[in-house]
Structure formats: C-alpha cells, structure tokens
LUMPA-505299 format. One record per atom (N, C-alpha, C): z, x, y; residue in one letter. Coordinates in steps of 0.1 Angstrom, whole numbers, plus 5000, padded with zeros to 4 digits. Each point is the difference from the previous one (the first is absolute). Layout:
<sites>
ZXYA;...
</sites>
This chain:
<sites>
222746270854M;499949905009M;499149894999M;500449854999A;499049895002A;499150015012A;498749954998A;499250005010A;500049895013A;500050065009P;500449885013P;499349884996P;500649895006R;499449874999R;499949925012R;500350065012G;500149955012G;498750045011G;500149985011I;499049985011I;500550105013I;499250095002I;500350065015I;498649955010I;500549945009A;499149955011A;499850095012A;499250075004I;500250065013I;498949955011I;500849935009M;499249945013M;499750105011M;498750015006G;499850075010G;500649945013G;500049865000S;500849965013S;499749854997S;500649925011G;499949844999G;500749934988G;501250044996E;500549984991E;500449844998E;500149955013T;500449875002T;499049945007T;498650045001A;499049925007A;499449904989A;499349905005D;499249934994D;499250044991D;499450115004S;499050094991S;500450034988S;501550024997M;500550054988M;500649894992M;500249875002V;500649904993V;499450004987V;498750015000R;499350014986R;500650114990R;500250105007I;500550104991I;501350004995I;500949955010H;501449964995H;500149924988H;499249885003R;499849894990R;499650044988R;499150115000L;499350044987L;501350084992L;500950095007L;500850104995L;501249884994L;500449905009L;501149924995L;499549934988L;498849974997K;499849934986K;500150074987K;499950155007K;500250094989K;501450014994K;501049945007I;501350004993I;500449874997I;500650014986T;500649904992T;501149915012T;499749865003P;501249955012P;501249964988P;501049955010P;500050035013P;500250165005P;499350015012V;499950125008V;500950055008V;500950104998K;500850015009K;499650115010K;499549985012A;499550075011A;501050075009A;499850135004V;501150065011V;499150065008V;500650025014F;499450085009F;501050135006F;499850124996I;500550125005I;500149995015I;501150025008D;500050045015D;500350135005D;499950094989T;500450155006T;498950065008T;498650025000P;499250015007P;500249985016P;500349895002A;500249935016A;501450025002A;501150074993G;501149955000G;500750075013G;499350095006F;500550045013F;499849925013F;498649914997Q;499949935010Q;500549855002Q;500249995013M;500849855005M;499649884994M;498750024997N;499349854996N;499850024983N;500850094995A;499849984983A;500349864996A;501149955002D;500149854995D;498649935003D;499649985010E;499049935005E;498750034990E;500050144996L;498850024988L;500249934988L;501249994996F;500449934988F;499749855003F;500349955009E;499949835004E;498449994998E;499150105008R;498549974998R;499750024985R;500450094993A;499750004986A;500349874993A;501349965005R;500449864989R;499449915005R;499849995014E;498949865004E;498650014992E;499650115001Y;498450044994Y;500249974983Y;500850034993F;500049984985F;500549854999F;500749945007A;500449844999A;498849945005A;499350025010K;498849935006K;498650024992K;499650114996H;498950034995H;500049994981H;501150074998L;500450014987L;500949914993L;500649935006D;501049904992D;501050074992D;500450135007Q;500950084992Q;501150055010Q;501249984994A;501250025007A;500150194997A;500450055013I;500250154998I;501350035004I;501050124995E;501150005005E;500250165006E;500750005009K;500250145008K;501050104991K;499450124996V;500850124996V;500350065012V;501450005005S;500150065012S;500650165001S;499550095005F;500450124995F;499450085013F;500349975011K;499750045013K;500350165003K;501450044995S;500350114999S;500850094991S;499650084993A;501050054988A;501150045006A;500350065014R;501350065003R;500749895006R;499649895005E;500849895005E;500449884991E;499449994988I;500149864993I;500950064991I;501049894999S;501450034991S;499550004984S;501150054991S;499650004988S;499649884994S;500849915002F;499949864996F;498649915003F;499450055014A;498949945003A;498950084993A;500150124999A;499150074992A;499749994985A;501050004995E;499949944984E;499649854999E;500349915011K;499249874999K;498950005001K;499350095010A;498550035000A;499350064988A;500750084994F;499550064989F;499849914988F;501149935002Q;500249874988Q;498749925001Q;499749945011T;499049905003T;498650094999T;499950125003L;498750084994L;499950014986L;501149994995R;499850014983R;499449904994R;500449875006Q;499749874996Q;498849945005Q;499550095010A;498549935005A;498750064992A;498949905001D;499050034992D;498749985010D;500449995013Y;498550015011Y;501050075011Y;499650135000I;500750085011I;499150065012I;500549945013F;499050025010F;500850085012F;499150115004V;500650075010V;498850065009V;500249985014G;499050015009G;500150115011G;500249955012P;499750065012P;501250065006P;499850125009G;501150075004G;499650145001G;501050074997S;499950174997S;500150044988S;498850094996P;500150044986P;501050124999P;500350085009T;501050095000T;501549955001T;499949905006Y;501649925002Y;500149964986Y;499049934994A;500249944988A;500550104989A;499250105000L;500550124988L;501550065004L;500350035012K;501250045003K;501149914993K;499849875000N;501149914997N;499749984989N;499050024989W;499749964986W;500450124991W;499550125005I;500250124991I;501750005000I;500450054986N;501550024996N;500649874998N;499149905000T;500849874995T;499149954988T;500549894996P;499649954986P;498549945003P;499549945013I;498949955000I;498850054995I;499350125003P;499050054994P;500149964985P;501150034995Q;500149994982Q;500049864999Q;500749895006I;499649884997I;498649935002I;499750045011I;498549974999I;498950044986I;500350114999W;499450064989W;500349934988W;501149974997E;500449914988E;499649865000E;499949955014R;499549864999R;498349994998R;499650095003V;498450014998V;500050034986V;500650114994Q;499950044986Q;500249864991Q;500949915003N;500349874993N;499549885006N;498850035007G;499249875001G;500149945014G;500750065007A;500049955016A;498750055010A;499649925011C;499050055006C;500650055017C;499750115002F;500450075013F;499150015008F;500249965013I;498949975011I;500550105008I;499150125005A;500350095012A;499250005009A;500149955012A;499049975011A;500550095011A;498850045006S;500150075015S;501050124998S;501049985008A;501150135000A;500350034986A;500649904992A;500550024986A;498950084993A;498949975001A;498750064991A;500150155001A;500450055012L;499750145004L;501150094991L;501249934995T;501050044992T;499550034988T;499149964995L;499749984984L;499850114994L;499150095007G;499750134994G;500950144999G;499550094997R;500750144998R;500550035015R;498950005009F;500550015015F;499649885007F;501150035012T;499649865011T;499650055011T;499049935007L;499750025013L;501249955012L;500550095008P;500949945009P;499449975014P;499449884997V;498849945010V;500449995016V;501449944999Y;500649985013Y;500350115010Y;500450114988E;500550135005E;498950095008E;498849974994I;498850085003I;499449915011I;499649874996Y;499549915011Y;500549975011Y;501549974999K;500349935013K;500750135006K;500950104995V;500850095006V;499450105001V;498950054991G;499250125004G;500650124989G;500549984993E;500750114992E;498650074994E;500250144995E;499150064995E;499449944985E;499150024995L;499449964990L;500950054989L;500349894989H;500850064989H;500049874990H;500650034988W;500349924989W;501349974998W;500549914994I;501550014996I;500049934983I;500850034994E;500349964986E;500049874998E;499049934991G;500149875000G;500949944988G;499949855000M;500849954987M;499550054988M;498650015000D;499350064988D;499949894987D;500249875004L;499949884990L;498950044991L;498750025008L;498849994989L;500350134992L;500450105005G;500350124990G;500749954987G;501049925003K;500449944986K;499249934988K;498949985007F;499149924990F;498950104999F;500250145004G;498950104995G;498750035012G;500249945013L;499250015011L;500550105010L;499350095000N;500450115012N;499449995013N;500249885006L;499349985012L;500750015012L;499549995012V;500449955014V;499249875004V;500849905006V;499649855004V;499849995014V;498949975005I;500049985015I;499549865001I;500849925007P;499149865003P;499550005014P;499649885005H;499349995010H;498850075003H;499450044988W;498850114998W;499149985009W;499449885003N;499249955009N;500349945017N;501350055002N;500349965012N;499150015012N;499849895008A;499350045011A;500449975013A;501549995002E;500749945010E;499750105012E;499650115000G;500050115012G;498849975008G;499149934997G;498949975006G;499350125003G;500250065013T;499250115003T;500750134993T;500849994991H;500350144993H;500549954986H;499950094993D;499850004985D;501449984997D;500349904993T;501549954993T;499849944983T;498850094998R;500049954983R;501050084995R;500449974987F;500550134989F;501649975009F;500349864999C;501549975004C;500550095015C;499049995008Y;500150025014Y;499750145006Y;499850074987L;499950145000L;498750045009L;499049964996G;498750045002G;499550104992G;498750034998E;499350074993E;500350184999E;500350035012P;500250175002P;501650014995P;500949915002R;501350034996R;500149984984R;499249914998L;500049974984L;499550134992L;498950055005K;499650134993K;500950105000K;500750015011R;501150104999R;501249994991R;500249875000L;500949984991L;499949984985L;498750004999E;499550024984E;500150144996E;499750115011A;499950124997A;501450044996A;501349945005M;501250024999M;500649994985M;499149904992L;500449964988L;499750124991L;500850094997S;499850084990S;501050024989S;499349994986P;498849994998P;499549875003P;498749985001P;499449865005P;500349914993P;500449865005I;500349874996I;499049905004I;499549914992P;499249895006P;501049925008P;499049955009I;500349895011I;499549894995I;501149895000L;499549844997L;500049945014L;498949975005G;500149915012G;499649874999G;500849915003V;499949864999V;499549925013V;498949945001D;499649945012D;501049895005D;499949945010E;500949895006E;499549884993E;501049945000H;500049854991H;499250004988H;500250124992T;499550044986T;501050054991T;500049954989A;501250034988A;499450094990A;500650104995F;499950084988F;500849974990F;499549934989L;500949944990L;500250094988L;501150054995I;499950064988I;500849904989I;499349944993D;500649914989D;500050084986D;501350035000F;500350104988F;499949914989F;500249884999K;500149934987K;498549974994K;499149985009E;498449994998E;499450165001E;500850085002E;499350125001E;498850035009E;500449925012M;498649995008M;500450035017M;499350055008I;499750015010I;499549895009I;500449935008H;498849895009H;500350045014H;499149985007I;499750005014I;499949895005I;500649955009Q;500249845006Q;500150005014Q;499449925009G;500249965014G;498750045006G;500150025014R;498850025009R;499250124998R;500550134998G;499650135003G;500150064987G;499950165000E;500050094988E;501050075001E;500050064988V;500850124996V;499650134997V;500350125006T;499650104999T;500850144993T;499450064992L;500750104994L;499550125006L;500750105007C;499550125005C;500250104991C;499350114997F;500050104995F;500050135008F;500250124997P;499850105008P;498550025004P;499049954989H;498550045005H;499349884998H;500549875002G;499349874998G;500849895001G;499549884999Q;500849874998Q;499449904990Q;500849904995K;499449894994K;500649885008K;499249905000I;500149895009I;500049864990I;500849915001W;499849904991W;499949875010W;499649894997Q;499749885009Q;501049904994Q;500149935008S;500849844999S;499749934988S;500449984990G;499549934984G;499650104991G;500050155001Q;500150064991Q;501150034992Q;499750044991A;501150054987A;499750114994A;500950074993L;499650124992L;501350004990L;500150064989P;501050024992P;501050105003P;501249994998W;501250075004W;499650134996W;500050044988G;499950114993G;498650085007G;498949945005E;498950085008E;500750035014E;500749925004F;500450045013F;501150125001F;500950014989K;500850115000K;499350124999K;498950004991K;499350124999K;499350065012K;499349915009I;499550045011I;500950065011I;501249974998T;500850055010T;500850134995T;499650054989L;500550114995L;499350135006L;500550105004P;499350115004P;499050104990P;499350045003E;498850054990E;501150124992E;499950014988G;500650094991G;501349984997G;500849885005Q;501249924995Q;499949904989Q;500750064988A;499649964987A;500749874997A;501650005005G;500849894998G;500349955012G;500949864997P;500449955010P;500950045012P;500249955011Y;500850055012Y;501349964997Y;501050065000H;501549955002H;500550045009H;500749915007P;500850005015P;501450104998P;500250035010S;501250085000S;501449925002S;501150014993P;501049915000P;500649995016P;500649895001I;500549985016I;501650054997I;500450055008T;501350065002T;500949915002T;501550004996S;500949905002S;500750045015S;500649925006P;500950025014P;501550094993P;500150095012K;501350064996K;501149915007K;501250044995L;501149915002L;500650035014L;500449915010P;500750055010P;500850105001P;500250095010P;501250104999P;501449964996P;500549885005E;501149984997E;500650024986E;501150074998P;500650044989P;500249904988P;499750024991F;499849894987F;501249944998F;501150044999L;501549944998L;500249915012L;499850075013D;500249915014D;499249875001D;498950034995Q;499149865000Q;500349914989Q;500550054990M;500349894990M;501449935003M;500950065007R;501449965006R;499649915010R;499050035009S;499449895010S;499749884995S;499250004989L;499349884994L;501249944993L;500750054993K;501449934994K;500749915008K;500450095011E;500549905010E;499549905008E;498650035001S;499249855006S;499849924992S;500250024988F;499649894988F;501449954998F;501150035005A;501349964996A;500149895009A;499450035012A;500249915014A;499349894997A;498650024996H;499049895001H;500549894988H;500650064987L;500449924988L;500949915008L;501250055007K;501049915005K;499549875009K;498950065008D;499349895008D;499049914994D;499550024987H;499349974991H;498449995006H;499850115004R;498650065006R;498850044988R;499749894994G;499150054989G;498950085004G;499149995008E;498850085006E;500850145002E;501050025010A;500550145000A;500350074988A;500949944990M;500250034989M;499150054991M;498849924999A;498950044991A;499350125008A;499850025011E;499650135008E;500750135000E;501449984998I;500750144997I;499750014985I;500049904989L;499750044987L;498750094999L;499249945007L;498550064999L;500250145006L;500749995011S;500050165005S;500450114991S;501249904994L;500950124994L;498950054985L;499549894997E;498950064988E;498850055002E;499450025015K;499350105002K;500550115002K;501350005006M;500750135002M;500350084984M;500249934990L;500550074988L;498550034993L;498949935003W;498650074993W;499650085007W;500250035014E;499850125007E;500950124997E;500949964999S;501150124997S;499750064987S;499349944989E;500050024987E;498750115000E;499049955010K;498850064998K;500250175009K;501250005008R;500450125011R;500950064990R;500349964987L;501050074993L;501750015006L;500249905005I;501649985007I;500850054988I;501250045005G;501050024988G;500049884991G;500150024988Q;500249884988Q;501749955006Q;501150045005Q;501049945000Q;499849895013Q;499250045009Q;499849905011Q;499149894998Q;499050034990I;499449894995I;500549904992I;500850054993T;501149924988T;500749915009T;500750075012Q;500749915009Q;499549915007Q;498450005007A;499449935005A;499949874990A;499750064986R;499649884991R;501449904997R;501050075001E;501149934997E;500249915014E;499850055011T;500049905012T;499149894999T;498950034996F;498749894998F;500749884992F;500350064988R;500449894990R;501349915005R;500850085008G;501149945007G;499749895007G;498950015011M;499449925004M;499349874995M;499450034988I;499549884995I;501149914992I;501250074996L;500949934994L;500949945010L;500350065012Q;500549905013Q;499349905000Q;498750005001I;499349865004I;500249904989I;500050044988G;500249914989G;501549935000G;500850105004L;501549925002L;500149925009L;499250035010S;500049905013S;499449894997S;498849984992L;499749895000L;500649924988L;500850084990D;500749924990D;501349945009D;500650035010A;500949985008A;499649855009A;498749975002C;499549915007C;499949854991C;500549885009P;499949904993P;498749974993P;500049964987K;498849954994K;499449874998K;500749905006D;499849875000D;500049945014D;499149895001I;499849915014I;501649975003I;500849954993P;501149955004P;501150105005P;499850094993A;501250115006A;499450065014A;498850005001I;499250055013I;500449925011I;500049894998I;500149885013I;501349955001I;500850044990S;501649945000S;500650045013S;500150085005P;500650045012P;499449935012P;498750005000L;499349905013L;500449854999L;500249954987M;500149884995M;501649955005M;500950104999A;501349995002A;500049955017A;499450085006V;499849995015V;499749875003V;498749964995L;499549885001L;500949874999L;500750014988L;500749894998L;501449975009L;500550145001E;501050005013E;499649945013E;498950015003I;499349955015I;499749854996I;499549954990R;500149854995R;501249935001R;501150104996E;501349914999E;500649995013E;499950085010K;500449995011K;499349925011K;498449964994L;499649905009L;500449864993L;500349994988R;500749894993R;501449975006R;500650105003A;501549995006A;499849945016A;499150025004G;499849985015G;499149885000G;500049894988K;499349904998K;498650015006K;499150135000E;498850035001E;499149974989E;500049844997W;499349994987W;498650025000W;499449975011K;498550035001K;499550134996K;500750105007L;499650154998L;500650034989L;501149974995A;500550034985A;498749974988A;499849855003D;498749974989D;499050055003D;499550045014F;498850105002F;500250134992F;501050065002L;500150124994L;500150004985L;500449924994R;500049964987R;498649984994R;499049915007E;498949974998E;499150105000E;500350125010T;499150115002T;500250104989T;501050014995I;500650104990I;499249954986I;500449825001Y;499149964987Y;498750034997Y;499350005015Q;498350055000Q;500050144996Q;501050075001A;499750144997A;500550044983A;499949894994G;500449994986G;501150014995G;501349955009I;501350034997I;500949855000I;500549954990I;500849885000I;501350025003I;500749925008I;501350025006I;500649854995I;501150004994E;500749904992E;501350005006E;500549885006D;501450005006D;500749944987D;501350094996T;500949954986T;501350005007T;501149974992P;501349995004P;500550135003P;499350144994K;500450124999K;499450045012K;499349955008G;499250045013G;498350014996G;499350025010P;498750034996P;499450104992P;499149974991Q;499650094990Q;498449995002Q;499450144996W;498849985001W;499150074990W;498949984997H;499050054989H;498649995004H;499150094991I;498650025006I;499549894989I;498849955008K;499249914991K;499350074990K;500249914989K;499250084986K;498750045001K;499249945009Q;498550055000Q;500150135006Q;501050015010V;500150125010V;500050124988V;501249964992M;500450124991M;498850034988M;499449915000G;499050014989G;498950095006G;499750005015N;498950095004N;500250135004N;501250034995R;500550165004R;499350084993R;
</sites>
C-alpha cells in the first residue's frame, strides 16, 4: 500500500475561534488549489441548532480564510434517505479539506459506524486530503472513545466505548482526549475534557492492556503531516502523551518525526505496528428479500411515470445496497440473480424513457407555442391589436420569431438561441 500523503489535524477546541485562523490557513496552504472544503454535521445532528453551527463555520471560513465551505449533511443514519446519503458520500469523496467538530462523540459514532464515512475519510487522507477533527469529533479518532456527556452530564458509570479508530489505520493505538487543560469548572477540576483527575485515573486503569492517551489542550492543534512525515504542535497550549507510568509533553511550535512518534506510542515489548480490527457491516432489515425487492420495483415504476428523478435514484441505490448486503450474507443465488435482473431492468427503463423525450427545443416548446398563437389570433380577431402586438413582442424577446403568412402564423427560434444550446 502506498504511503499516505494527507494530514490529520486534531484540535483540542476553538476550531472556529480567531486563535485558530493561522492554523487553518497553514493547513489550507498545503493543499493544491482550488480547495474543496466541507463541513460534516453529524456530531451535532441531534441538536436543534445543527444548521446554525454550519452557518457559523461557513461565515468563519469566508471572513477569515476567504474559503468557501460546503455542508456534508448526514445528521442521522436512520432518517436520511438513500439518495441524500449517497450525495453526502460523493461530496465527501471529492473533498480535500474535511472539517468536523462540536456535538456528541457517541452520537457521531453511532451514525458513522457501518456507513462508508470512516473508510472515505481514511481514503481521502491516504490520497492527500486534510482531515480536521475538533472537540467532540477528536474523541472519536482513537481505539476507544470517552462518552463525555453520558458521564459528565448524565452521571453514568465510568466506561469507554469503541472508537472509530481512524488513527489505528495509520498505526497509532491511542485514545484522544481534547479540552485537556479545560478550566471552566472554576472551583472544581474540569481538566481532561471535563472529567477531572480522579475520574481520568480510574478510566486509565480500565484500558487493559494499557493504551496511551493523547491529550490536546484547548486552542491547540496536533498535526500529523504524512507527506512530510512530521508531527507539528501549533496553537496556544500543549499536547500530552500519557503512558501507564509517565508522560511526554510537547509545547506549541515543537515538531518531531512521524516515525519517532509512532515508536513512542508502542508499548514495551511490541515489535510490530498496531493493526485495528475491521469494522463490521450492518445487517439487512428483517423484511423478506423478495418482498423488499418487489416493493422497490413497484415504487420505481410509479416514480418513473411521474418523472421523479431523485426518487428513482434513491430506489436504485437502495437496491444496489440490498444486493451488496445479500451477497455478503449468502442469500440464495437465484434471488440475487432475480434482483440483478430487476436492477438492470430499472436502468433500461430510464434509458427508454429518456429516448422517448423530445430532443430539441422546437419539439419541447411546440405545444406551448400552439396555445400562444391561438391566443394571439383571438386577440386579433377581436381587434385587440395592441395586446396582440404586445404578445408577439414578448415572445420575440424570449427568442422566438412569429411571421404572419398566407397559411397562417408561423414561428421559429432565433439562430443565436439555437446556437447557444
């Protein structure tokens, strides 16, 4: 496998603060323009102000960075349509500056796992894109994720959940904790992402075998530049790597080789690199295979009749997904063959439908022109000359010439209009 060429930026907080403009600018300069930047809204997808968070990011990028940013909307894996999901995946596949931040890490994981999103992000970094994970999103990157709201706000027992382990795909067996130096508590300890030291120590002991914890201070970024094979610390604070019996701290402005950092994270006695476990795929809904396929076929026919392109695309995507899942689950070959024939038939129907459509401007507007000419003739018959001339002039302004001949009015499209098709 080719060496990765992109960047992973882990921000402890302040991802859209003035203090982080310089870091965003630094990262954007590392990408060959034009830069396609996107914002993933999943972590805050359950919040009523999720769209406001994107607008805030969009204004920030426009004002401070002169950079447009597009939203990849994937608020809920359960509620999103197949068409909208595929649109989100395609947008993400084309992006080279991927930004994701505030919200709930556990909600983000619940909606990302068993979707193509983790794999797409890995592929984009592998191929040279920059992935920025800040605040809540930063918590998802390691082998395990801290359910911070469930513990800090709800009072659940201390525990870890499985992380996305994106860093594991690049050989880092870590847990990431942002807001490392948080001081919002005032009279009580809210360091270590609102946990405080006593709870952090207990959580560390639950990591068996021990796994290093990467702590990133607020308004600070930990940058992994795979192309340069370097680690950079930028921002106001520090980055801390905690081991079972000690820690290493890097100040803002410091750098170290990527290979050296990887060796530091390996536990004593481990010779080879860390390899993450594969993510399992989702199971098909319990609806019987043939019934589900029949339902999709009927819906497709109805949408084709009404020329509803998006709805047809969604059904094709759903059927393709069903075929892929069925093959993995070893559904009967006869049923899979039947589903493939249905899929090909849907594509053929779309082609035949397009062939039946008018292919030139005159054929498309001819019915409309017939009505307009009839209206004009009635105006002239009623000696409404001004209205008739007004109608003719309006049609002329739209690029269509009407000529009165012994055989009745005739029309044709201006040559320059036809030439611009």
